[in-house]
Each structure stands twice: as structure tokens, then as C-alpha cells.
C-alpha positions as CSV (number, residue, x, y, z in Angstrom):
1,X,-0.2,0.1,0.4
2,X,1.7,3.0,-1.6
3,X,0.5,5.6,0.6
4,X,1.8,9.0,0.6
5,X,2.9,11.9,3.4
6,X,2.4,15.7,3.1
7,X,3.4,18.1,6.2
8,X,1.7,21.6,5.5
9,X,4.3,23.9,6.5
10,X,4.1,27.3,4.3
11,X,2.7,29.6,7.4
12,X,4.6,32.4,8.6
13,X,4.7,31.3,12.1
14,X,4.1,34.9,13.8
15,X,3.2,33.3,17.2
16,X,6.3,32.4,17.7
17,X,7.9,36.1,16.7
18,X,11.2,36.9,17.5
19,X,12.4,33.3,16.4
20,X,10.6,32.6,13.0
21,X,12.0,36.0,11.7
22,X,14.5,33.9,10.3
23,X,14.0,30.4,10.7
24,X,11.3,28.6,9.9
25,X,8.7,27.5,13.0
26,X,9.0,23.7,11.6
27,X,13.3,24.1,12.4
28,X,12.0,25.0,16.2
29,X,14.0,22.7,18.2
30,X,12.3,19.9,20.5
31,X,15.3,19.0,22.4
32,X,18.0,18.6,19.8
33,X,16.1,17.5,17.3
34,X,13.6,19.8,14.9
35,X,10.0,19.9,15.1
36,X,9.5,18.6,12.2
37,X,11.8,15.7,12.7
38,X,9.2,14.0,14.5
39,X,6.6,14.6,11.7
40,X,9.8,12.6,9.8
41,X,10.1,10.0,11.8
42,X,6.0,9.3,12.4
43,X,6.1,8.9,8.5
44,X,9.0,6.8,8.3
45,X,8.0,4.6,11.4
46,X,4.7,3.9,9.2
47,X,6.4,2.9,6.2
48,X,6.0,5.7,3.8
49,X,9.2,6.6,1.5
50,X,7.2,10.2,-0.7
51,X,6.7,13.1,1.2
52,X,5.1,16.6,-0.2
53,X,6.6,19.7,2.1
54,X,3.8,22.2,1.1
55,X,6.2,25.5,1.7
56,X,6.3,29.1,0.9
57,X,9.1,31.8,-0.3
58,X,10.3,32.3,3.3
59,X,11.3,28.9,3.7
60,X,14.3,28.2,2.3
61,X,16.2,26.9,5.4
62,X,13.4,23.7,5.8
63,X,14.1,23.0,2.3
64,X,17.7,22.9,2.6
65,X,17.4,20.7,6.1
66,X,16.2,18.0,3.7
67,X,19.7,18.2,1.7
68,X,23.0,17.1,2.0
69,X,25.0,19.8,3.6
70,X,28.6,18.3,2.0
71,X,30.8,20.7,3.7
72,X,29.8,18.9,7.3
73,X,29.9,15.4,6.1
74,X,33.3,15.8,4.5
75,X,34.4,17.6,8.0
76,X,32.9,15.2,10.0
77,X,34.3,12.1,8.2
78,X,37.9,13.4,8.3
79,X,37.1,14.0,11.8
80,X,36.1,10.6,12.6
81,X,33.2,11.3,13.9
82,X,30.6,8.5,13.4
83,X,28.3,9.6,16.3
84,X,28.1,12.9,14.9
85,X,27.9,11.8,10.8
86,X,24.8,9.3,12.0
87,X,23.0,12.2,13.7
88,X,22.9,13.9,10.2
89,X,22.3,11.1,8.0
90,X,19.4,11.6,5.4
91,X,16.4,9.4,5.8
92,X,15.7,7.1,3.4
93,X,12.3,9.0,1.6
94,X,11.8,11.3,-1.2
95,X,10.9,14.7,-0.4
96,X,9.3,17.1,-3.2
97,X,7.9,20.5,-2.1
98,X,5.2,22.8,-3.5
99,X,5.2,26.1,-2.8
100,X,1.6,28.0,-1.6
101,X,2.2,31.4,-4.0
102,X,-0.5,33.1,-1.5
103,X,-1.4,32.4,2.2
104,X,-5.2,31.0,1.3
105,X,-5.6,28.5,3.8
106,X,-4.9,24.5,4.4
107,X,-7.6,24.1,1.7
108,X,-6.0,26.1,-0.9
109,X,-2.6,24.4,0.2
110,X,-3.8,21.0,0.1
111,X,-5.1,21.9,-3.4
112,X,-1.7,22.6,-4.6
113,X,-0.2,18.4,-4.3
114,X,-3.4,17.4,-6.7
115,X,-1.5,17.4,-9.4
116,X,1.1,15.3,-7.3
117,X,-1.2,13.0,-5.2
118,X,-4.4,12.9,-7.0
119,X,-5.4,9.0,-7.3
120,X,-3.4,8.3,-4.0
121,X,-4.1,8.0,-0.8
122,X,-2.4,10.4,1.7
123,X,-2.0,11.2,5.6
124,X,-1.6,15.5,6.4
125,X,0.7,16.4,9.1
126,X,0.4,20.0,10.8
127,X,3.7,20.3,12.6
128,X,2.3,22.1,15.2
129,X,1.4,19.4,16.7
130,X,3.8,16.4,17.7
131,X,3.0,12.9,18.5
132,X,6.0,11.8,20.9
133,X,5.3,8.0,20.2
134,X,5.8,8.8,16.6
135,X,3.3,6.3,15.9
136,X,0.0,8.1,15.0
137,X,0.2,7.9,11.2
138,X,0.4,3.9,11.9
139,X,-2.8,4.1,13.8
140,X,-4.5,6.1,11.0
141,X,-3.7,3.7,8.8
142,X,-4.5,1.1,10.3
143,X,-7.9,2.2,10.8
144,X,-8.3,2.9,7.1
145,X,-7.1,-0.6,6.4
146,X,-10.3,-1.6,8.2
147,X,-12.8,0.6,7.2
148,X,-11.5,2.9,3.4
149,X,-12.6,5.3,4.7
150,X,-10.9,8.8,5.2
151,X,-9.5,8.8,8.8
152,X,-8.9,11.8,11.4
153,X,-6.8,12.1,14.6
154,X,-8.2,12.9,18.0
155,X,-7.4,14.0,21.3
156,X,-9.8,14.5,24.9
157,X,-9.7,18.3,26.0
158,X,-11.0,19.7,29.2
159,X,-14.7,21.2,28.7
160,X,-13.4,24.6,29.7
161,X,-11.2,24.3,26.9
162,X,-13.4,23.3,23.6
163,X,-13.7,27.0,22.4
164,X,-9.9,26.6,21.4
165,X,-10.7,24.1,18.9
166,X,-12.7,22.1,16.0
167,X,-14.5,19.6,17.9
168,X,-15.9,16.0,16.5
169,X,-19.5,15.3,17.1
170,X,-19.0,11.3,16.9
171,X,-21.5,8.6,16.5
172,X,-18.9,5.8,17.3
173,X,-15.8,5.9,15.9
174,X,-17.3,8.0,12.9
175,X,-17.2,11.5,12.0
176,X,-20.9,13.0,12.3
177,X,-19.0,16.6,11.4
178,X,-16.8,18.9,12.9
179,X,-17.6,22.1,15.2
180,X,-15.1,25.0,15.1
181,X,-14.8,26.5,18.2
182,X,-18.0,26.0,20.1
183,X,-19.1,27.5,23.2
184,X,-18.9,25.3,26.2
185,X,-22.6,24.8,25.5
186,X,-22.8,23.8,22.2
187,X,-19.6,21.4,21.9
188,X,-20.9,17.8,20.7
189,X,-18.3,16.6,22.8
190,X,-14.7,16.8,24.1
191,X,-13.1,15.3,21.4
192,X,-10.8,18.0,19.6
193,X,-9.7,17.3,16.1
194,X,-5.5,17.1,16.2
195,X,-3.0,18.1,12.9
196,X,-3.6,14.6,11.2
197,X,-5.4,13.4,9.0
198,X,-5.7,10.5,6.4
199,X,-7.6,11.5,3.1
200,X,-8.6,9.5,0.1
201,X,-8.0,11.1,-3.5
202,X,-12.0,12.1,-3.2
203,X,-11.2,14.7,-0.9
204,X,-9.8,17.0,-4.0
205,X,-13.8,16.9,-5.2
206,X,-14.6,18.1,-2.1
207,X,-11.8,21.2,-1.6
208,X,-12.9,22.1,-5.2
209,X,-16.6,22.2,-4.2
210,X,-15.7,24.3,-0.8
211,X,-13.8,26.8,-3.0
212,X,-16.8,27.7,-5.1
213,X,-18.5,29.2,-2.0
214,X,-15.5,31.4,-1.3
215,X,-14.4,34.5,-1.8
216,X,-11.3,34.4,-4.0
217,X,-9.6,36.7,-1.6
218,X,-10.4,34.9,1.5
219,X,-8.8,31.8,3.1
220,X,-10.5,28.2,3.1
221,X,-9.9,25.5,5.1
222,X,-9.5,21.9,4.9
223,X,-12.2,21.7,7.8
224,X,-14.9,22.6,4.5
225,X,-13.6,19.2,2.3
226,X,-14.1,17.2,5.8
227,X,-17.4,18.5,6.8
228,X,-18.8,17.7,3.5
229,X,-17.2,14.0,3.2
230,X,-18.5,13.3,6.9
231,X,-22.1,14.5,5.9
232,X,-21.4,11.7,3.4
233,X,-20.7,9.3,5.9
234,X,-17.0,8.8,4.6
235,X,-14.6,9.7,7.9
236,X,-13.9,8.0,10.9
237,X,-11.7,8.8,13.9
238,X,-8.7,7.4,15.9
239,X,-7.9,8.9,19.3
240,X,-3.8,9.9,19.8
241,X,-2.0,8.7,22.4
242,X,-0.1,11.9,23.5
243,X,-0.1,15.3,21.5
244,X,2.4,17.9,22.1
245,X,1.8,21.4,20.7
246,X,4.0,23.7,19.4
247,X,2.2,26.5,18.1
248,X,2.3,29.0,20.4
249,X,5.0,30.2,23.1
250,X,3.7,28.9,26.1
251,X,2.8,25.4,24.6
252,X,6.1,25.3,22.5
253,X,8.1,25.7,25.9
254,X,6.0,23.4,27.8
255,X,6.4,20.6,24.8
256,X,10.2,21.5,24.6
257,X,10.2,20.6,28.5
258,X,8.3,17.5,28.1
259,X,10.0,16.1,25.2
260,X,14.0,17.0,27.0
261,X,12.5,15.0,30.0
262,X,11.6,12.0,27.7
263,X,14.7,11.7,25.8
264,X,17.1,13.1,28.6
265,X,15.4,12.3,32.4
266,X,18.3,11.9,33.9
267,X,19.8,15.5,32.5
268,X,16.4,17.3,33.1
269,X,16.2,15.6,36.6
270,X,19.3,16.7,37.5
271,X,18.9,20.2,36.6
272,X,15.7,20.2,38.2
273,X,17.2,18.9,41.7
274,X,20.0,21.7,40.9
275,X,17.7,24.6,40.4
276,X,15.5,23.5,43.5
277,X,12.6,22.6,40.9
278,X,10.3,20.3,41.8
279,X,9.2,17.6,39.2
280,X,7.5,14.1,38.9
């Protein structure tokens, strides 16, 4: 089953300024790895080989990240630094870049991949949402194999926070609709949609239809197509085991610390003890 991957990475990242003035937000580190590396490893773990990255003109550094750096590689080889050389080894994947020339929303961004992905099934990732277990894409694919339907990922939020997210209206594992940022009273559940989606090629038809009803100077979003598919009973969902958010400064700092704790617990505990911080 040749499932493709898509990473939507064209946004300006204004919430992480001033860092994102010169560096793509997808390269913001979590521990010592760029955040996009967690998406790539998640895709690789699920067996994905072909990955389309949607970028924009200020994202040259993101394109460079997937290229060879011959100067560094040569230096490391000469010095016999095998560990460091392994750390920058490229993944066995094919990466294609599509440029979104105008910021017209996630629906517009995904439509740009149609010439490459029409006829294929693919997983879309928003790099603001990190799965530290690196298993969510595999879960989406497993559900797709069982149902042959489009698959969303969800995570549980506290009732008081439902107005911050797109909330899934579920019927068992089926998605009946997504309600954008509902009030506590109007929320159909406390299951929020996470930035990981598996789509069949039919999503392009729904995106084209949604685009017809959107003014050319307005953004339109993937949610419009998902809602159309849900009304046709073509969407199910799986729950994510764990979600880290890197979309805002506070969330990013918390996610950074959690990754450090997960991957370098001894260093984290030692530092916390040294500074007199409480930790679990």
C-alpha cells in the first residue's frame, strides 16, 4: 500500500516571533531535534516513502534541511566523528516541495498537491502537532485498512477548553461533523481534532466544491472538505495517545521541556534538582 505523506508548512509562524523572523517554525528545536523531524520519523515508522512539503518563499532553510551538507559531512568524516555523522544522515525518503504563493488557507494549500497526489491515499500533518510516540500515522493507516474511509485523529480536551479547537461530533468511531470552536454549551463532545489526517483522493473533489463558495480573496480550510465528507458518512477517527503543541510560545516551551524529560530524563532531573525545581 503506497500511502504518501504531506506536511503543511507554508505559514509565517507569527506566534513564535522573533524566532520565526529568520528561521522556519518547523525547525524550532524540541530537545536537539527540529520539530519537523518528529513528523518525518512518524511517517518513516509508518512506512511512508514519498513526502510532499508545502512551503512558501521564506522557507528556504526548510528545504535545505532535507538536503546534504557536504562541507559538514566531509569535516565529520575527516575527524572520524561517526556519531555526529549518523545524526545528520538523511532519511530514506523522497521529498518534494510545493510552494504556496499566497496564504489562502489549508484548503488552498492541499489543493496545490492535487497534480502529485490525485489517485493516491495520503496522510496530512500539521507540524504544530507533535506525537512523541511516533505512532499516530500508523494508527490512521490501520483504521483506513479496516474501513477504506478518510480518517481523522482526535485528542481529549477539558470541557472548559473546547472553544479553542475544532470539536468532533462522534457516533462511535464515525465523525458526523466538526464544530469549529464551539461554546461549552454547544460542544458535541470534548474530542478535539488533531493535526493529523488520512485522506483518500476524493478529498480533492470536496476541496474544489468548497472553493467555489469561497471568495477569491478569502482563506478556505480543509475543515470545509472534511465536513462535506462527514455528511456522506466517509470519515472516521482514532484517538492519539499523546499530543504536544508547538503553535504558541507557552505551548512550545512546555512541549520542549516534556521532550527533554522524555528523551533525556537524567539530564532533566539533575538540572531540576540543581535548581531546586519540583518535578514528578
